[in-house]
N, C-alpha and C positions, 0 to 999 in steps of 0.2 A: 371448226375449230374443234379439236379433240383435247378435253380434259387432261392434265397429266399425272399417269399411273391409273388412270380409269379404266376398266372394258366397258366398253358400249354393247355387250350380249348382256352383262348383268342388270336384271330389272331397276332396282334403286339407281344405280350409276347411271343408268340409261337415261332416266327419267329427270333425274337432277340437272343431267348432264344437256339433257334436250332444254328442258327449263333454263338452263344458262344461256345458252345458245340463243333460244327466241329473245330470249333479253334483250342478248349483246345484240341482236338483229334490229330489235325495235329502236332501244336507246342509240344507236350508233347514228340513224341520218336524222337523228329530233336533238341528238348531243347532249340528253337526258343523264347529267351525273348520276341523278337517283336510281334509274334503271339501269346504269353501267354497273355502277355500286353491287346493287341486289344481283345481277347477274354475275359479277366476280366473286361476291360472296357465297351462292349456291352452287359455283364449281368450287370453291376452297372446301366448305362443306359437306360435297359429295368426295372429292380425296380423303381429308380427312375421316370419314367413316367409313371407308373400304380399307384405309389403314388401320381402324379398329378391327373391323370384322377380320381381316389378316392376322392382327395379333392375338384378341379372340382365338382362330382358328388352331394359330402355333401351338397357344395352352391347350384347348381340347384334344388337338391330336396327341400331343406328350404326355397326358394323361392317359390316354387310348392303349398308347405303346407300352407304358407301365403297369397297365393292369395286367393282373394274371387269368384271373377268371373269366373265364371266354363268355359267359351269360353277363356278367358286369359290362365286358365292354362291348357285345354286342347291344346291349340295352343302350349304350350311350351312344353307339354310332346309329342306333335309330331313333333317338328322341328327338321329337317334333322341333326343337329352339337348336339342337347339332344341328341338323340335317339343313336348317334355316341358314345359321352360320357358313359351315363348310359352303352351302351353295353362292351365298353374298362376297365370302370370300377369295371365289376364285373366278 
């Protein structure tokens, strides 16, 4: 099963999708509604998180494009948090 909208290559979504998949694999044979609902919730949350990272990256990229000072733009691109958001959004 592949989560809608997520990419298996990005670490957080891969981890969460993996947890959701494992939860569904465990819950299906036992027909455990508790585990099934947990797995579906994890899948939905990972899709939501990816959407938020992409929205944040859109804002950051727009700010970077509007920055006229090269040093400021370079600092923005190399900031650890910005790099993390960029990696998680792609």
